[in-house]
N, CA, C and O atoms as a printed pandas DataFrame, in Angstrom:
     atom_number atom_name residue_name chain_id  residue_number  x_coord  y_coord  z_coord
0              1         N          MET        A               1   50.347   -0.342    8.376
1              2        CA          MET        A               1   49.682   -1.126    7.350
2              3         C          MET        A               1   48.643   -0.249    6.654
3              4         O          MET        A               1   48.017    0.596    7.294
4              5         N          ILE        A               2   48.461   -0.436    5.392
5              6        CA          ILE        A               2   47.479    0.307    4.614
6              7         C          ILE        A               2   46.080   -0.096    5.082
7              8         O          ILE        A               2   45.851   -1.266    5.389
8              9         N          TRP        A               3   45.130    0.867    5.141
9             10        CA          TRP        A               3   43.786    0.607    5.679
10            11         C          TRP        A               3   43.108   -0.577    5.012
11            12         O          TRP        A               3   42.478   -1.385    5.694
12            13         N          TRP        A               4   43.221   -0.701    3.699
13            14        CA          TRP        A               4   42.511   -1.798    3.027
14            15         C          TRP        A               4   43.159   -3.144    3.303
15            16         O          TRP        A               4   42.473   -4.166    3.313
16            17         N          ALA        A               5   44.472   -3.165    3.527
17            18        CA          ALA        A               5   45.149   -4.427    3.847
18            19         C          ALA        A               5   44.665   -4.952    5.199
19            20         O          ALA        A               5   44.456   -6.153    5.365
20            21         N          THR        A               6   44.491   -4.056    6.151
21            22        CA          THR        A               6   43.962   -4.444    7.455
22            23         C          THR        A               6   42.534   -4.961    7.313
23            24         O          THR        A               6   42.165   -5.962    7.927
24            25         N          THR        A               7   41.741   -4.278    6.508
25            26        CA          THR        A               7   40.350   -4.668    6.301
26            27         C          THR        A               7   40.259   -6.045    5.646
27            28         O          THR        A               7   39.422   -6.861    6.034
28            29         N          VAL        A               8   41.102   -6.307    4.670
29            30        CA          VAL        A               8   41.136   -7.624    4.022
30            31         C          VAL        A               8   41.615   -8.680    5.008
31            32         O          VAL        A               8   41.055   -9.775    5.068
32            33         N          ALA        A               9   42.636   -8.362    5.773
33            34        CA          ALA        A               9   43.206   -9.318    6.728
34            35         C          ALA        A               9   42.192   -9.749    7.788
35            36         O          ALA        A               9   42.235  -10.885    8.261
36            37         N          THR        A              10   41.281   -8.849    8.163
37            38        CA          THR        A              10   40.278   -9.193    9.173
38            39         C          THR        A              10   39.084   -9.928    8.573
39            40         O          THR        A              10   38.214  -10.410    9.298
40            41         N          GLY        A              11   39.048  -10.010    7.241
41            42        CA          GLY        A              11   37.936  -10.694    6.588
42            43         C          GLY        A              11   36.732   -9.800    6.338
43            44         O          GLY        A              11   35.697  -10.279    5.873
44            45         N          ALA        A              12   36.846   -8.509    6.640
45            46        CA          ALA        A              12   35.736   -7.586    6.452
46            47         C          ALA        A              12   35.567   -7.159    4.992
47            48         O          ALA        A              12   34.522   -6.625    4.621
48            49         N          LEU        A              13   36.584   -7.391    4.167
49            50        CA          LEU        A              13   36.523   -7.031    2.752
50            51         C          LEU        A              13   37.119   -8.158    1.936
51            52         O          LEU        A              13   38.197   -8.665    2.246
52            53         N          SER        A              14   36.413   -8.543    0.898
53            54        CA          SER        A              14   36.930   -9.572    0.002
54            55         C          SER        A              14   36.432   -9.288   -1.407
55            56         O          SER        A              14   35.516   -8.491   -1.611
56            57         N          ALA        A              15   37.039   -9.939   -2.353
57            58        CA          ALA        A              15   36.640   -9.795   -3.749
58            59         C          ALA        A              15   36.467  -11.181   -4.342
59            60         O          ALA        A              15   37.171  -12.120   -3.970
60            61         N          THR        A              16   35.528  -11.301   -5.264
61            62        CA          THR        A              16   35.265  -12.580   -5.911
62            63         C          THR        A              16   34.562  -12.334   -7.241
63            64         O          THR        A              16   34.014  -11.257   -7.474
64            65         N          ASP        A              17   34.582  -13.326   -8.095
65            66        CA          ASP        A              17   33.787  -13.248   -9.316
66            67         C          ASP        A              17   32.569  -14.168   -9.218
67            68         O          ASP        A              17   31.877  -14.390  -10.211
68            69         N          ASP        A              18   32.307  -14.702   -8.026
69            70        CA          ASP        A              18   31.150  -15.553   -7.757
70            71         C          ASP        A              18   30.084  -14.681   -7.102
71            72         O          ASP        A              18   30.139  -14.451   -5.894
72            73         N          SER        A              19   29.119  -14.194   -7.873
73            74        CA          SER        A              19   28.148  -13.235   -7.355
74            75         C          SER        A              19   27.271  -13.802   -6.247
75            76         O          SER        A              19   26.900  -13.065   -5.334
76            77         N          VAL        A              20   26.931  -15.073   -6.294
77            78        CA          VAL        A              20   26.110  -15.664   -5.234
78            79         C          VAL        A              20   26.882  -15.686   -3.916
79            80         O          VAL        A              20   26.347  -15.302   -2.876
80            81         N          ALA        A              21   28.125  -16.130   -3.957
81            82        CA          ALA        A              21   28.956  -16.140   -2.755
82            83         C          ALA        A              21   29.201  -14.720   -2.255
83            84         O          ALA        A              21   29.287  -14.491   -1.048
84            85         N          ALA        A              22   29.314  -13.778   -3.168
85            86        CA          ALA        A              22   29.612  -12.402   -2.790
86            87         C          ALA        A              22   28.489  -11.759   -1.990
87            88         O          ALA        A              22   28.762  -11.017   -1.047
88            89         N          VAL        A              23   27.247  -12.019   -2.335
89            90        CA          VAL        A              23   26.141  -11.357   -1.647
90            91         C          VAL        A              23   25.592  -12.162   -0.472
91            92         O          VAL        A              23   24.761  -11.659    0.285
92            93         N          GLU        A              24   26.037  -13.379   -0.316
93            94        CA          GLU        A              24   25.471  -14.272    0.702
94            95         C          GLU        A              24   25.371  -13.625    2.084
95            96         O          GLU        A              24   24.306  -13.669    2.699
96            97         N          ASP        A              25   26.428  -13.041    2.576
97            98        CA          ASP        A              25   26.407  -12.407    3.890
98            99         C          ASP        A              25   26.776  -10.928    3.822
99           100         O          ASP        A              25   27.181  -10.332    4.820
100          101         N          ALA        A              26   26.632  -10.352    2.651
101          102        CA          ALA        A              26   27.025   -8.958    2.462
102          103         C          ALA        A              26   25.832   -8.022    2.597
103          104         O          ALA        A              26   24.692   -8.401    2.326
104          105         N          GLU        A              27   26.108   -6.812    3.013
105          106        CA          GLU        A              27   25.100   -5.769    3.061
106          107         C          GLU        A              27   25.296   -4.783    1.918
107          108         O          GLU        A              27   24.438   -3.940    1.655
108          109         N          LEU        A              28   26.447   -4.901    1.234
109          110        CA          LEU        A              28   26.817   -3.943    0.206
110          111         C          LEU        A              28   27.600   -4.637   -0.895
111          112         O          LEU        A              28   28.461   -5.474   -0.624
112          113         N          SER        A              29   27.302   -4.290   -2.123
113          114        CA          SER        A              29   28.082   -4.765   -3.271
114          115         C          SER        A              29   28.636   -3.557   -4.003
115          116         O          SER        A              29   27.935   -2.565   -4.203
116          117         N          LEU        A              30   29.896   -3.643   -4.400
117          118        CA          LEU        A              30   30.528   -2.598   -5.200
118          119         C          LEU        A              30   30.618   -3.074   -6.641
119          120         O          LEU        A              30   31.084   -4.182   -6.906
120          121         N          ILE        A              31   30.176   -2.248   -7.560
121          122        CA          ILE        A              31   30.367   -2.539   -8.976
122          123         C          ILE        A              31   31.560   -1.710   -9.433
123          124         O          ILE        A              31   31.504   -0.481   -9.468
124          125         N          CYS        A              32   32.629   -2.396   -9.777
125          126        CA          CYS        A              32   33.874   -1.755  -10.215
126          127         C          CYS        A              32   34.305   -2.439  -11.504
127          128         O          CYS        A              32   35.158   -3.328  -11.486
128          129         N          VAL        A              33   33.725   -2.032  -12.604
129          130        CA          VAL        A              33   34.010   -2.650  -13.891
130          131         C          VAL        A              33   34.340   -1.570  -14.909
131          132         O          VAL        A              33   34.085   -0.387  -14.685
132          133         N          GLY        A              34   34.907   -1.989  -16.022
133          134        CA          GLY        A              34   35.258   -1.055  -17.081
134          135         C          GLY        A              34   34.033   -0.452  -17.754
135          136         O          GLY        A              34   33.000   -1.106  -17.898
136          137         N          THR        A              35   34.164    0.799  -18.160
137          138        CA          THR        A              35   33.103    1.484  -18.901
138          139         C          THR        A              35   33.735    2.151  -20.124
139          140         O          THR        A              35   33.903    3.369  -20.166
140          141         N          PRO        A              36   34.078    1.336  -21.109
141          142        CA          PRO        A              36   34.735    1.906  -22.301
142          143         C          PRO        A              36   33.770    2.770  -23.112
143          144         O          PRO        A              36   32.554    2.710  -22.930
144          145         N          SER        A              37   34.326    3.552  -23.984
145          146        CA          SER        A              37   33.489    4.345  -24.895
146          147         C          SER        A              37   32.984    3.453  -26.014
147          148         O          SER        A              37   33.701    2.583  -26.507
148          149         N          SER        A              38   31.735    3.683  -26.407
149          150        CA          SER        A              38   31.177    2.953  -27.540
150          151         C          SER        A              38   31.679    3.614  -28.826
151          152         O          SER        A              38   32.285    4.683  -28.765
152          153         N          PRO        A              39   31.442    3.002  -29.983
153          154        CA          PRO        A              39   31.874    3.614  -31.246
154          155         C          PRO        A              39   31.294    5.012  -31.474
155          156         O          PRO        A              39   31.865    5.802  -32.226
156          157         N          THR        A              40   30.162    5.324  -30.829
157          158        CA          THR        A              40   29.551    6.648  -30.981
158          159         C          THR        A              40   30.074    7.652  -29.968
159          160         O          THR        A              40   29.688    8.821  -29.994
160          161         N          GLY        A              41   30.967    7.197  -29.059
161          162        CA          GLY        A              41   31.520    8.081  -28.056
162          163         C          GLY        A              41   30.773    8.062  -26.735
163          164         O          GLY        A              41   31.218    8.675  -25.764
164          165         N          MET        A              42   29.656    7.377  -26.683
165          166        CA          MET        A              42   28.882    7.265  -25.439
166          167         C          MET        A              42   29.551    6.243  -24.520
167          168         O          MET        A              42   30.352    5.422  -24.968
168          169         N          THR        A              43   29.219    6.303  -23.243
169          170        CA          THR        A              43   29.750    5.337  -22.283
170          171         C          THR        A              43   29.041    4.004  -22.493
171          172         O          THR        A              43   27.812    3.943  -22.505
172          173         N          ASP        A              44   29.812    2.951  -22.657
173          174        CA          ASP        A              44   29.261    1.607  -22.832
174          175         C          ASP        A              44   29.000    1.019  -21.455
175          176         O          ASP        A              44   29.940    0.708  -20.724
176          177         N          LEU        A              45   27.738    0.863  -21.097
177          178        CA          LEU        A              45   27.353    0.413  -19.760
178          179         C          LEU        A              45   27.118   -1.091  -19.676
179          180         O          LEU        A              45   26.619   -1.570  -18.658
180          181         N          GLN        A              46   27.463   -1.851  -20.717
181          182        CA          GLN        A              46   27.127   -3.273  -20.721
182          183         C          GLN        A              46   27.702   -4.025  -19.523
183          184         O          GLN        A              46   27.035   -4.909  -18.984
184          185         N          PHE        A              47   28.906   -3.702  -19.099
185          186        CA          PHE        A              47   29.518   -4.423  -17.983
186          187         C          PHE        A              47   28.891   -4.023  -16.647
187          188         O          PHE        A              47   28.735   -4.859  -15.757
188          189         N          VAL        A              48   28.534   -2.752  -16.508
189          190        CA          VAL        A              48   27.852   -2.272  -15.299
190          191         C          VAL        A              48   26.487   -2.946  -15.189
191          192         O          VAL        A              48   26.112   -3.435  -14.122
192          193         N          LEU        A              49   25.750   -2.970  -16.292
193          194        CA          LEU        A              49   24.407   -3.561  -16.280
194          195         C          LEU        A              49   24.459   -5.068  -16.056
195          196         O          LEU        A              49   23.592   -5.621  -15.379
196          197         N          ARG        A              50   25.456   -5.733  -16.613
197          198        CA          ARG        A              50   25.604   -7.184  -16.386
198          199         C          ARG        A              50   25.901   -7.454  -14.913
199          200         O          ARG        A              50   25.351   -8.387  -14.327
200          201         N          ALA        A              51   26.771   -6.637  -14.315
201          202        CA          ALA        A              51   27.084   -6.805  -12.892
202          203         C          ALA        A              51   25.850   -6.551  -12.034
203          204         O          ALA        A              51   25.607   -7.284  -11.075
204          205         N          ALA        A              52   25.068   -5.525  -12.363
205          206        CA          ALA        A              52   23.850   -5.230  -11.605
206          207         C          ALA        A              52   22.852   -6.378  -11.705
207          208         O          ALA        A              52   22.251   -6.774  -10.706
208          209         N          ALA        A              53   22.680   -6.906  -12.904
209          210        CA          ALA        A              53   21.765   -8.041  -13.092
210          211         C          ALA        A              53   22.272   -9.272  -12.353
211          212         O          ALA        A              53   21.483  -10.005  -11.757
212          213         N          ASP        A              54   23.582   -9.506  -12.385
213          214        CA          ASP        A              54   24.168  -10.643  -11.655
214          215         C          ASP        A              54   23.923  -10.509  -10.153
215          216         O          ASP        A              54   23.606  -11.490   -9.481
216          217         N          ILE        A              55   24.072   -9.296   -9.634
217          218        CA          ILE        A              55   23.831   -9.069   -8.211
218          219         C          ILE        A              55   22.363   -9.332   -7.880
219          220         O          ILE        A              55   22.054   -9.987   -6.885
220          221         N          GLY        A              56   21.465   -8.820   -8.714
221          222        CA          GLY        A              56   20.036   -9.062   -8.494
222          223         C          GLY        A              56   19.701  -10.535   -8.526
223          224         O          GLY        A              56   18.963  -11.028   -7.673
224          225         N          ASP        A              57   20.244  -11.249   -9.515
225          226        CA          ASP        A              57   20.005  -12.693   -9.607
226          227         C          ASP        A              57   20.561  -13.420   -8.382
227          228         O          ASP        A              57   19.924  -14.331   -7.852
228          229         N          ALA        A              58   21.745  -13.015   -7.939
229          230        CA          ALA        A              58   22.370  -13.658   -6.779
230          231         C          ALA        A              58   21.572  -13.388   -5.510
231          232         O          ALA        A              58   21.463  -14.265   -4.653
232          233         N          LEU        A              59   21.015  -12.190   -5.378
233          234        CA          LEU        A              59   20.232  -11.853   -4.191
234          235         C          LEU        A              59   18.977  -12.704   -4.062
235          236         O          LEU        A              59   18.487  -12.939   -2.957
236          237         N          ARG        A              60   18.462  -13.163   -5.190
237          238        CA          ARG        A              60   17.249  -14.004   -5.146
238          239         C          ARG        A              60   17.478  -15.256   -4.316
239          240         O          ARG        A              60   16.556  -15.737   -3.656
240          241         N          GLY        A              61   18.686  -15.786   -4.339
241          242        CA          GLY        A              61   18.962  -17.011   -3.613
242          243         C          GLY        A              61   19.756  -16.805   -2.331
243          244         O          GLY        A              61   20.138  -17.774   -1.675
244          245         N          ALA        A              62   20.007  -15.541   -1.967
245          246        CA          ALA        A              62   20.817  -15.269   -0.780
246          247         C          ALA        A              62   20.080  -15.691    0.489
247          248         O          ALA        A              62   18.865  -15.530    0.604
248          249         N          ARG        A              63   20.837  -16.230    1.431
249          250        CA          ARG        A              63   20.248  -16.685    2.688
250          251         C          ARG        A              63   20.800  -15.937    3.893
251          252         O          ARG        A              63   20.249  -16.060    4.987
252          253         N          GLY        A              64   21.858  -15.177    3.729
253          254        CA          GLY        A              64   22.491  -14.489    4.859
254          255         C          GLY        A              64   21.876  -13.122    5.106
255          256         O          GLY        A              64   20.681  -12.919    4.893
256          257         N          SER        A              65   22.707  -12.184    5.558
257          258        CA          SER        A              65   22.221  -10.850    5.900
258          259         C          SER        A              65   21.720  -10.098    4.675
259          260         O          SER        A              65   20.992   -9.114    4.816
260          261         N          ALA        A              66   22.092  -10.537    3.478
261          262        CA          ALA        A              66   21.627   -9.878    2.259
262          263         C          ALA        A              66   20.124  -10.023    2.088
263          264         O          ALA        A              66   19.530   -9.313    1.276
264          265         N          ARG        A              67   19.497  -10.920    2.826
265          266        CA          ARG        A              67   18.060  -11.145    2.697
266          267         C          ARG        A              67   17.241   -9.974    3.219
267          268         O          ARG        A              67   16.067   -9.859    2.867
268          269         N          ASN        A              68   17.811   -9.100    4.044
269          270        CA          ASN        A              68   17.058   -7.997    4.624
270          271         C          ASN        A              68   17.126   -6.737    3.773
271          272         O          ASN        A              68   16.098   -6.214    3.343
272          273         N          CYS        A              69   18.316   -6.261    3.536
273          274        CA          CYS        A              69   18.519   -5.049    2.744
274          275         C          CYS        A              69   19.904   -5.124    2.121
275          276         O          CYS        A              69   20.846   -5.611    2.746
276          277         N          HIS        A              70   20.025   -4.652    0.912
277          278        CA          HIS        A              70   21.314   -4.724    0.220
278          279         C          HIS        A              70   21.530   -3.446   -0.578
279          280         O          HIS        A              70   20.642   -3.002   -1.306
280          281         N          ALA        A              71   22.704   -2.863   -0.441
281          282        CA          ALA        A              71   23.063   -1.662   -1.190
282          283         C          ALA        A              71   24.003   -2.045   -2.331
283          284         O          ALA        A              71   24.887   -2.886   -2.169
284          285         N          VAL        A              72   23.797   -1.420   -3.474
285          286        CA          VAL        A              72   24.663   -1.622   -4.627
286          287         C          VAL        A              72   25.298   -0.265   -4.937
287          288         O          VAL        A              72   24.605    0.696   -5.272
288          289         N          VAL        A              73   26.617   -0.207   -4.820
289          290        CA          VAL        A              73   27.344    1.040   -5.041
290          291         C          VAL        A              73   28.139    0.916   -6.330
291          292         O          VAL        A              73   28.922   -0.019   -6.495
292          293         N          VAL        A              74   27.939    1.851   -7.236
293          294        CA          VAL        A              74   28.647    1.856   -8.510
294          295         C          VAL        A              74   29.885    2.730   -8.375
295          296         O          VAL        A              74   29.780    3.941   -8.178
296          297         N          ARG        A              75   31.064    2.110   -8.481
297          298        CA          ARG        A              75   32.323    2.844   -8.420
298          299         C          ARG        A              75   32.953    2.978   -9.805
299          300         O          ARG        A              75   34.048    3.526   -9.937
300          301         N          SER        A              76   32.287    2.494  -10.810
301          302        CA          SER        A              76   32.759    2.664  -12.185
302          303         C          SER        A              76   32.400    4.067  -12.646
303          304         O          SER        A              76   31.488    4.692  -12.105
304          305         N          THR        A              77   33.116    4.554  -13.639
305          306        CA          THR        A              77   32.822    5.875  -14.181
306          307         C          THR        A              77   31.589    5.775  -15.068
307          308         O          THR        A              77   31.618    5.150  -16.128
308          309         N          VAL        A              78   30.512    6.397  -14.621
309          310        CA          VAL        A              78   29.245    6.346  -15.354
310          311         C          VAL        A              78   28.656    7.745  -15.442
311          312         O          VAL        A              78   28.944    8.595  -14.600
312          313         N          PRO        A              79   27.827    7.990  -16.462
313          314        CA          PRO        A              79   27.177    9.298  -16.572
314          315         C          PRO        A              79   26.175    9.514  -15.432
315          316         O          PRO        A              79   25.654    8.550  -14.872
316          317         N          PRO        A              80   25.909   10.771  -15.093
317          318        CA          PRO        A              80   24.906   11.058  -14.065
318          319         C          PRO        A              80   23.566   10.393  -14.421
319          320         O          PRO        A              80   23.164   10.363  -15.584
320          321         N          GLY        A              81   22.898    9.873  -13.413
321          322        CA          GLY        A              81   21.600    9.248  -13.613
322          323         C          GLY        A              81   21.648    7.757  -13.907
323          324         O          GLY        A              81   20.602    7.110  -13.956
324          325         N          THR        A              82   22.837    7.196  -14.103
325          326        CA          THR        A              82   22.954    5.777  -14.464
326          327         C          THR        A              82   22.361    4.866  -13.397
327          328         O          THR        A              82   21.678    3.894  -13.722
328          329         N          THR        A              83   22.618    5.172  -12.125
329          330        CA          THR        A              83   22.099    4.286  -11.075
330          331         C          THR        A              83   20.576    4.328  -11.020
331          332         O          THR        A              83   19.934    3.289  -10.875
332          333         N          ASP        A              84   19.995    5.518  -11.133
333          334        CA          ASP        A              84   18.535    5.636  -11.080
334          335         C          ASP        A              84   17.863    5.045  -12.317
335          336         O          ASP        A              84   16.821    4.397  -12.216
336          337         N          GLU        A              85   18.459    5.272  -13.472
337          338        CA          GLU        A              85   17.829    4.850  -14.724
338          339         C          GLU        A              85   18.102    3.405  -15.110
339          340         O          GLU        A              85   17.265    2.774  -15.754
340          341         N          PHE        A              86   19.257    2.866  -14.729
341          342        CA          PHE        A              86   19.636    1.542  -15.219
342          343         C          PHE        A              86   20.003    0.532  -14.133
343          344         O          PHE        A              86   19.483   -0.584  -14.124
344          345         N          VAL        A              87   20.892    0.914  -13.223
345          346        CA          VAL        A              87   21.416   -0.051  -12.244
346          347         C          VAL        A              87   20.340   -0.480  -11.258
347          348         O          VAL        A              87   20.100   -1.675  -11.092
348          349         N          GLY        A              88   19.686    0.476  -10.598
349          350        CA          GLY        A              88   18.620    0.137   -9.660
350          351         C          GLY        A              88   17.541   -0.714  -10.303
351          352         O          GLY        A              88   17.182   -1.756   -9.755
352          353         N          PRO        A              89   17.008   -0.300  -11.457
353          354        CA          PRO        A              89   15.986   -1.111  -12.116
354          355         C          PRO        A              89   16.469   -2.514  -12.499
355          356         O          PRO        A              89   15.685   -3.462  -12.450
356          357         N          ALA        A              90   17.744   -2.663  -12.880
357          358        CA          ALA        A              90   18.264   -4.001  -13.247
358          359         C          ALA        A              90   18.264   -4.928  -12.036
359          360         O          ALA        A              90   17.905   -6.100  -12.150
360          361         N          VAL        A              91   18.667   -4.408  -10.875
361          362        CA          VAL        A              91   18.673   -5.212   -9.647
362          363         C          VAL        A              91   17.240   -5.534   -9.243
363          364         O          VAL        A              91   16.914   -6.688   -8.966
364          365         N          LEU        A              92   16.394   -4.522   -9.208
365          366        CA          LEU        A              92   15.011   -4.725   -8.769
366          367         C          LEU        A              92   14.233   -5.629   -9.713
367          368         O          LEU        A              92   13.387   -6.404   -9.265
368          369         N          ASP        A              93   14.504   -5.545  -11.007
369          370        CA          ASP        A              93   13.825   -6.416  -11.976
370          371         C          ASP        A              93   14.122   -7.885  -11.688
371          372         O          ASP        A              93   13.226   -8.727  -11.736
372          373         N          ALA        A              94   15.387   -8.185  -11.390
373          374        CA          ALA        A              94   15.756   -9.565  -11.080
374          375         C          ALA        A              94   15.043  -10.032   -9.814
375          376         O          ALA        A              94   14.608  -11.180   -9.729
376          377         N          LEU        A              95   14.925   -9.149   -8.841
377          378        CA          LEU        A              95   14.253   -9.516   -7.591
378          379         C          LEU        A              95   12.752   -9.712   -7.802
379          380         O          LEU        A              95   12.164  -10.647   -7.260
380          381         N          GLU        A              96   12.134   -8.828   -8.590
381          382        CA          GLU        A              96   10.698   -8.934   -8.847
382          383         C          GLU        A              96   10.352  -10.200   -9.617
383          384         O          GLU        A              96    9.312  -10.811   -9.373
384          385         N          ARG        A              97   11.216  -10.596  -10.546
385          386        CA          ARG        A              97   10.956  -11.826  -11.310
386          387         C          ARG        A              97   10.880  -13.038  -10.390
387          388         O          ARG        A              97   10.191  -14.015  -10.684
388          389         N          ALA        A              98   11.594  -12.959   -9.280
389          390        CA          ALA        A              98   11.613  -14.076   -8.337
390          391         C          ALA        A              98   10.567  -13.905   -7.237
391          392         O          ALA        A              98   10.398  -14.794   -6.403
392          393         N          GLY        A              99    9.871  -12.781   -7.228
393          394        CA          GLY        A              99    8.890  -12.539   -6.191
394          395         C          GLY        A              99    9.524  -12.277   -4.837
395          396         O          GLY        A              99    8.902  -12.520   -3.803
396          397         N          THR        A             100   10.749  -11.785   -4.833
397          398        CA          THR        A             100   11.480  -11.531   -3.597
398          399         C          THR        A             100   11.083  -10.186   -3.014
399          400         O          THR        A             100   10.929   -9.210   -3.748
400          401         N          ARG        A             101   10.918  -10.129   -1.718
401          402        CA          ARG        A             101   10.576   -8.877   -1.041
402          403         C          ARG        A             101   11.800   -8.327   -0.313
403          404         O          ARG        A             101   11.761   -8.089    0.894
404          405         N          LEU        A             102   12.847   -8.134   -1.034
405          406        CA          LEU        A             102   14.088   -7.624   -0.472
406          407         C          LEU        A             102   14.173   -6.135   -0.745
407          408         O          LEU        A             102   13.841   -5.684   -1.841
408          409         N          SER        A             103   14.606   -5.385    0.221
409          410        CA          SER        A             103   14.837   -3.964    0.040
410          411         C          SER        A             103   16.243   -3.783   -0.524
411          412         O          SER        A             103   17.218   -4.221    0.087
412          413         N          ALA        A             104   16.352   -3.149   -1.669
413          414        CA          ALA        A             104   17.656   -2.917   -2.286
414          415         C          ALA        A             104   17.694   -1.506   -2.848
415          416         O          ALA        A             104   16.670   -0.977   -3.279
416          417         N          TRP        A             105   18.854   -0.907   -2.843
417          418        CA          TRP        A             105   19.000    0.414   -3.426
418          419         C          TRP        A             105   20.376    0.544   -4.054
419          420         O          TRP        A             105   21.303   -0.196   -3.725
420          421         N          ALA        A             106   20.486    1.494   -4.959
421          422        CA          ALA        A             106   21.740    1.685   -5.685
422          423         C          ALA        A             106   22.164    3.143   -5.590
423          424         O          ALA        A             106   21.323    4.041   -5.532
424          425         N          CYS        A             107   23.467    3.372   -5.575
425          426        CA          CYS        A             107   23.984    4.734   -5.546
426          427         C          CYS        A             107   25.349    4.773   -6.232
427          428         O          CYS        A             107   25.982    3.742   -6.458
428          429         N          ALA        A             108   25.772    5.966   -6.548
429          430        CA          ALA        A             108   27.097    6.179   -7.121
430          431         C          ALA        A             108   27.710    7.374   -6.405
431          432         O          ALA        A             108   27.231    8.495   -6.572
432          433         N          PRO        A             109   28.759    7.163   -5.611
433          434        CA          PRO        A             109   29.378    8.290   -4.911
434          435         C          PRO        A             109   30.026    9.256   -5.888
435          436         O          PRO        A             109   30.429    8.875   -6.988
436          437         N          SER        A             110   30.117   10.479   -5.480
437          438        CA          SER        A             110   30.731   11.505   -6.309
438          439         C          SER        A             110   32.185   11.161   -6.592
439          440         O          SER        A             110   32.887   10.635   -5.728
440          441         N          SER        A             111   32.629   11.459   -7.800
441          442        CA          SER        A             111   34.021   11.195   -8.183
442          443         C          SER        A             111   34.878   12.438   -8.103
443          444         O          SER        A             111   36.025   12.435   -8.551
444          445         N          PHE        A             112   34.334   13.503   -7.535
445          446        CA          PHE        A             112   35.097   14.731   -7.483
446          447         C          PHE        A             112   36.275   14.608   -6.532
447          448         O          PHE        A             112   36.179   13.972   -5.483
448          449         N          GLY        A             113   37.370   15.214   -6.907
449          450        CA          GLY        A             113   38.578   15.180   -6.082
450          451         C          GLY        A             113   39.758   15.511   -6.963
451          452         O          GLY        A             113   39.696   15.375   -8.185
452          453         N          LYS        A             114   40.820   15.942   -6.343
453          454        CA          LYS        A             114   42.015   16.266   -7.108
454          455         C          LYS        A             114   42.698   14.987   -7.551
455          456         O          LYS        A             114   42.703   13.991   -6.828
456          457         N          ASP        A             115   43.276   15.020   -8.747
457          458        CA          ASP        A             115   44.050   13.874   -9.201
458          459         C          ASP        A             115   45.139   13.567   -8.186
459          460         O          ASP        A             115   45.787   14.474   -7.664
460          461         N          GLY        A             116   45.334   12.297   -7.913
461          462        CA          GLY        A             116   46.336   11.887   -6.948
462          463         C          GLY        A             116   45.795   11.762   -5.535
463          464         O          GLY        A             116   46.445   11.159   -4.681
464          465         N          ASP        A             117   44.611   12.322   -5.267
465          466        CA          ASP        A             117   44.012   12.240   -3.934
466          467         C          ASP        A             117   43.021   11.090   -3.800
467          468         O          ASP        A             117   42.523   10.850   -2.700
468          469         N          ARG        A             118   42.720   10.381   -4.860
469          470        CA          ARG        A             118   41.700    9.342   -4.816
470          471         C          ARG        A             118   41.898    8.316   -3.697
471          472         O          ARG        A             118   40.950    8.042   -2.961
472          473         N          PRO        A             119   43.097    7.737   -3.543
473          474        CA          PRO        A             119   43.235    6.727   -2.480
474          475         C          PRO        A             119   42.995    7.298   -1.085
475          476         O          PRO        A             119   42.584    6.570   -0.181
476          477         N          ILE        A             120   43.247    8.586   -0.903
477          478        CA          ILE        A             120   43.032    9.207    0.403
478          479         C          ILE        A             120   41.595    9.663    0.539
479          480         O          ILE        A             120   40.983    9.445    1.584
480          481         N          SER        A             121   41.036   10.291   -0.489
481          482        CA          SER        A             121   39.687   10.837   -0.378
482          483         C          SER        A             121   38.611    9.753   -0.390
483          484         O          SER        A             121   37.515    9.981    0.121
484          485         N          THR        A             122   38.891    8.589   -0.956
485          486        CA          THR        A             122   37.886    7.547   -0.997
486          487         C          THR        A             122   37.554    7.015    0.395
487          488         O          THR        A             122   36.375    6.983    0.745
488          489         N          PRO        A             123   38.534    6.593    1.215
489          490        CA          PRO        A             123   38.173    6.119    2.549
490          491         C          PRO        A             123   37.914    7.248    3.543
491          492         O          PRO        A             123   37.340    7.017    4.607
492          493         N          HIS        A             124   38.330    8.455    3.206
493          494        CA          HIS        A             124   38.168    9.597    4.107
494          495         C          HIS        A             124   37.536   10.761    3.347
495          496         O          HIS        A             124   38.213   11.756    3.084
496          497         N          PRO        A             125   36.239   10.661    2.983
497          498        CA          PRO        A             125   35.611   11.723    2.158
498          499         C          PRO        A             125   35.545   13.054    2.878
499          500         O          PRO        A             125   35.049   14.033    2.321
């Protein structure tokens, strides 16, 4: 069986478009959204930023394990510095507006790897 199929079958991995339900008992959120080019050729981060803000808003009301610490991992193709400059602040801003004392951090794993190796290199870096 493929590693992710086993992980889904055990309930350790799931996907949803309900951000509150997604973070309720999660320790980690993955942002995997499109990043099309804008008319000027720059990366359009609107979907990444909306997802980050949604996660921050959802964390404000989380009651499960997400109440202690939550990691936000960006798996979308973004320019270097996006997590530090935009994603982390978007999540933290939502938490600060609610007066929440939750520890949260954001990161983006390196996308380096040979074409065709992504499914193997992702679970086995």
